[in-house]
N, C-alpha and C positions, 0 to 999 in steps of 0.2 A: 621692314616692323619696328614697328616703337612698342616701346620697353614695357608699356601699360598689353599692347598686341601680346606679343611673348609673353607676359606675366600669366594673362588667360586665356591661353594656350596650353599653359604646362598646365595649369591648374584645370582645364578640361582631358585633358588626358592623364589623369588621376583615376584611375577605373574603384566607383565608386565602392560604397561599403555594400552597396548587393551583390554586384559586380566579380567582387573579389568573391565573395561565400558561397555565390551560387559558379567559379571555377573549379571552389575545391570541392565542390558538393557533387557538381559531376565528373570529378575525377576523380573512377569509377577503384582508383587503386589505394585510395589517402583512408584512411580508416584509424578511428580513437574513440578518448574520452576526452569529456572536461570535467572536470572537476572546482566547482566555484564558492571561495566562503569567504564572505564580508559585507558583499558587494549584491547578493543574488547572480540568479544563472544571467550574466548582459551575454556575456563573450555567446554563451551556449545560444541563447534569445538569438541571436545573429541569422544565423546558419539555417534556425528553425520556420523564422519566417521567407527565408530569402527561398526556399520548398527546395525538395531532394535531399535532406537533409540523412533521412534512412542508409543512403549508402556513405554517410562518414560517421557521424555519430555511434558509436558501439552504445556508451553511457552517458548522461551527462546529470552530473550527482551537485549538492550543495549538501553539508553537514556543519547545519549553524554549533546545535547543542554541544559545548567541550565535554561530556563525559562521549556520544555518540566519534565524536570526530576521532576523539582519542581511541578508541575501540577501532575503529579504520586502520588508524595511522601511527598510534603509536604515543606514550607520550614525549617534550622535549624533556631533557633534565636544567634552563632554567623556566620551564612552565609554560614557556609562551606561544602562542599560535601565528603573531603580525613575523613571521621571522624565515630565511632565509633556508634551514635547517626546516624548518613545517615544509617550505617546499616543494622542496628538494624529497621530502622521505613522500610526500603527497604523490608526484611525479613516474619515480621510481617505484610506486606500489600501483600506480595505476598501470602504469605498463606493465608491470608484473602480471595483472590481470588479464591484459589483454592476449599476450601471449601465451597464458595458460588456458586461454578461455576460446579464441579464433584460429580455428587449426588451420597451421600454414601447406600441409600437404591440399585441402580443399580450394587455400587462397594461397598463390602460390605468389602472386605479383602484388601479395597488399602495402603498402608504406602503410605502416604501425606510427603511432603520434600519442603521447599525453597532454594534454595542455594543462595550467594547475592556475591559481592565482587564490593567494590566503594577502587579504585587505581592512584593514578597515580606515571604517570611514568616518564621514565627520560627523561628529558628537552631538547627543543634542543644545547643548549649552554655544556648537559655537568657539569653543577656545581651543583644539586639537582641532586641525583639519581633514587629518587621514594621510597614510600611507600607504604600502603594500607592498607586494615580492611577487613577482607573475609571471611563468615562463614556460615552457616548451622540450619536453623530449622526442623525438623524429628519426625516421629513418629517410632515409631518400634513395636505399636501394633494401629490395626489399630481404638480398644474401645479408645486407650489411649486422653485424655481431654487435657491434660497438657504436651507442647512438650519441647520437647531435646535441648539438642541446647550448638554449640557448639560456638565460636566466639577468633577467631586469628588478631593481628598485623602482619603485616611483612613489614621486610627496603628489599629493590632492590639490590644487590652489582653490579648487569652487566652495562657494559657502551652501552649497544644495547636496543632499544625499543622491537627492532623484539623477542630477546635474553628474555628481562624481561616479555613479550606476554609471551609467550611456557614457561615458569617456572611457572608461575601464573595458566596457564593451567593444569600442571600435578601436581599444588599442591591440583587444586581444585580437581582435580581425585581424590586423595590420601583422602583427607577431606570428599568427599562423600562414599567411599569406608570404610577407615575406620569407619565413624557416622554410617553403619551399619551393617556393621559386627568384627568389631573393639571394640564395646564399650564396652566389659565388659570386657579390658583389656589398660584403658584413655592410663598409662606407654607408654605402645605398643604404641597404634597409635600413640601418639606422634611423636614416631623415625618414623613410619613406611610413618608419612607427608615428609618425604625426601626421599623415592622409587626413584628413577631414579631420581636423583637432588641434584646436588653437594653442599653438605652446602659451602662453598665459595660462594653462584651467590645467594643467600637469609637468610634476618634470621628472626628468629623466638622470637619476641621481649615480646609480650603478648597471657595465651590462655586463656581462663574459659570457663569450664565445668556448666551448668544448667541445670536442669528440673529434672522428678521423676527417671531416668533411671541411673542421676550422684550423688544422695544424697549422697553417700556417698566418693563423692572424695572429697579433700582438696584441692579447688585449689591453696594454696603457695604449695604445695605438687607437683605439677603440675610447678610452675614454679621454681622451685632445679633442675626439669628431664632437664627445657629445658639449664639450669647452669648447670648441670651434662651432657647432651647431645651435646653439642659444639653449642648449638641454635641459642645464646645468648648471652653477656660476662656480661647485667645485668638485673635484674631482682627485679619486684616493687609491694607489698600488702598491705593493710589500714588494718586498723582497722576491719572491718567488714570481713579481710579473701581475699576483693576478690584481686581478681591480678589488679595492675592500668600499663600504659602506663605511661613508663618513660618521655617518650619528652614529653607526654602532663603534668603530674606534674611539673615536672619541668625549661619548658619554658617559660621565662624572666624569670623568680622567682630569690630572695635572696635566694641564700642554706648555710643550718649550717648543716655540716652533721658529727655524732658521732660515731664513727668506736669503735670497739667489740665484744668479744665474747658472753656478755648477759650470760654469765650460771652458777648464774639464774641473771637475772638484780639486780644492787642491791646500795641502797644507793648512796653509790660512784661515779656509772650511773649517776643517776638519780642529785645530786645533780653539777655534771661536766656538768650535761646536762643544766640545771635552770639556773646556773650562766654564764657560757658562754653566751648562749639567752639571757639575760638579756643587756648584754654587746652586742650585732650583730645587736639588735633590737634597743638598742641606736643611731649607726652609723648613719651620718648625710644622708644615699646612700638607707638606707634601711628602705621600708613601712610593714606593721604591716600585711596589707588583703594581701601584694607580696610576701610571705618567709614561704617558706617548709621547715620543720625538716625532717631532714633523719637520720635511727638506721641503720648501716650499718654490715654487718657479711662477711667477704670476704670466697670464699671460702674454699682457705685454712684453716683459721678458723674452720670452720664446718670436714675440716680435718686434727683436729689436735690429734687425737685420729686414725687415720689412714683412712677407710673407711667415707663414711659418714654416720651414723645413722639418719636417716629419725626420725627415735622420736623423739630424743635428736632435731635437726631442731625442726623440729613442737612444743616440749614443749617450748623453748626458746623462735618462731615463740606469742606463744600462752601468755606467757608474756607482749612481748610487744604490743602485744593488746588489752589485757586486759587496759593496760596504755594510748590506743590512739594513738599508736605510728604509724606512718608511715614506712616499712622496706625492708631495699634493698642488694640483697643481690648480691655479686659482683666478677670475676675474677681478681680485681686491688690490688694485692699483694703489689701492690707498692705507695704509695700516690700521684705520678704525675699524672700516669693512671686514675682514681677516680676522680683526677682534669681535666684531659681532657677530659674524657665521660661524664664531667658533662658543658663544656666548650664547646661543642658539641650545648645543649638547651637555657645556658642565658649566655650574657655578663653582667648580675650582680653582684654581692659582693658574693665571695662563704668566707664560716669558713669552720672551716676544729679545732674538740676541740679534744683533744689532751690530755695522760699523760705524766710525763718526760718521759719515757721506750719509750714511741715512738719517740719521737722528739729525739732522740739519735740515733733510728735506719734509720730514715730518714737522720740522717748524714751519714752513715754506705753505705762505697763504692763501696761493697759489693751486695747491690740492681742492679749498675745500671752494671754493667758491661757485659753486650747484645748492649747497647748504644753503636755509635762511639764515641757520646763529652764527654761521659758518665758521672757523678755525674754534671756538665755544663748544659749540655743537660737536664736532669729532671727538675733540679732548674730551668729555661726555664720557662719547661711545670707548675711546682710545683708555682712558685711567682709570677704571673704576676700578674698586676697590682690591680687586685680589689679582693687579697685573703690576709685573715689572721687567721692564727694561735692560739688558745685561751691554754691559757696550765695549763693544770689542776698540782698541786706540787704534792711533794712525800714525804713521812719521809724515811728517809735513816734506815734498822735497823739494824744500826751496829752501826751508830752516833746518831739518832736521830734529824741527822741536817735536815730541811727543803730543798728538791731542787726545784729549782726552772727557769727561763730562765737566774738567772744571775749568775748562780753557775752550771747550768749541764755543766758535762765532757760529752765532743766529745772527739774525735779521733783529736792527736794534728796535724794534715794535714786540718785541717776539722776549727781548730780555726777560721784561718781569713773570712774563705765562713760564716761561722754559725753568727759572729760581724758582715757581711756586714748585713742581713737578718731580723737582730735579730734591729739594730739601726737606721734600714728605717723603724720600725712599722712592722715587720711582724709578731712575736712574741708577744703575750700579754699577764702577766698574771694576773690568774682567783686567786685575791688579798680576795673576801670577802669567802672562798672555809670555810666547814665545819668540822676542826681538832678535834671533836670527831669519824667523821668516819675513820681517814685517814688510821684504820690498817685492811677496809675491804677489804677482795679479794675476788672475786669472784670463784676459786679455793678453799679457804679453805672454805665454805660458800654449795659448792656442794660436800665438801667430808666429811661435820656433816650430811647432808642431804642424801645420801646416805651410811652413817655409823651409822645411827638413832640415831645422837648424840644430844643435846639438847641446846640452846640459837642461833641459826640459825637465829630465826623467827624476830630477830631486829633489823636485818644483812638487812633485807627488805625492801624495798618501800608496804608503808601500801595496806595491804591489799593480797602481794602479795605474802604471808606465807601462806593463809588462801586454796588459788588455787591450790597449790604445795601438801600439802595433801591433800586436798577432788581428786584431781585428779591425785597424785600419782605421779606428774611428775618428773622427773629423775630418778626412781627408775624403771617403767613400766619395761621394761626389765629386772633388778634381781631378779624381784618380780616372771614373769614367767621363769626364770632358776632355779632358790631354787622350785617352784613348778616345775620342769619339772626333777630336780632332787629328 
């Protein structure tokens, strides 16, 4: 069968939105409420139009007026309405009403749910395209005391409010359908959210699964799926393993970003972080309480050995989380794209911590051939007024010479451009580095771990070697292959 035929066959096997709503409406046990604020009752409308909604919908409502909304759900500390806290308050309140008003004695098999969204569609001037939170709290067993929950954040890309409303309605149906019928396959559930939706119309940049049926789901892995499925350009998760909304974490913050493979995280990585942070936090415009440090891994780095190895990704995440760091996974191979992304959320100071090799790559023209303005356009985006590179030195393996911003070798055509940025204070050397650890490289440490050699433990931050040994990080796949042989 040809690829085109395969594709057509796959598309034809996706249930229509009407078929999905009908399957839910005709299930006599699925029963709950819809609370939709900001874009009309687009999801509930799909269920009403399909027919048989009286067996599914206990209530559908929209509290558009802020005073009415506050009277129902209470007020938020920050005074905002399109937030995750607001969504969760809506889900909890509506579920409580279902429990109070629907008799369990008369309806012992009911699977309760509350669906909610709080969104801001495109504004009148069309400057801000809008965003929102959407979620469902639900039961898969009528005796279930603790509810399951799926929460996601979306960004609209369409230029008409009507189109955004329609897309939101379709997404809502896909989420409810997935919650009840695809919950055993969370990765596929994420993909199915885009059934009958073009990926160019909406972005999903955060998702969290919680509850008894999702105990085995690692939300960091779900984050990775968002990137792999081209649902978003970047995702973040915190030390606790839960996914974070990048916009909320980065908003108006001073950002220090450290890119690496962290495979595994070494003493060099931590020295780079600590020494650059010490400089960054002393910058005149940087306030400690308004600063975020991000350990960033690019998708291309995760694909370094071919296809993405999810276990390898989780091993890296495990170690960075154990050290208490916030991690970002991005599709931005070029640094200027990363800076552009940060610039969407903050106008405060941005610092990039990198090694000499990374800086040489920044001045390599091959990365900018797809830009009409070439490297100059990229550098205009990269070295904007409040960005600085903190450069960690490297020891030349052949000569033993310490390479810094003063003797780094960039392409001859780039020398003058490099000098311009260097002497305008955009590149700062980290001078109080630890010379005793300069021979540590992640790839060498990883090789020793895999080969079962000794002597790698002291190359890693305190406590990291013990975690690697206890959990058999970076070797589980190898051990499994040996067992199978």
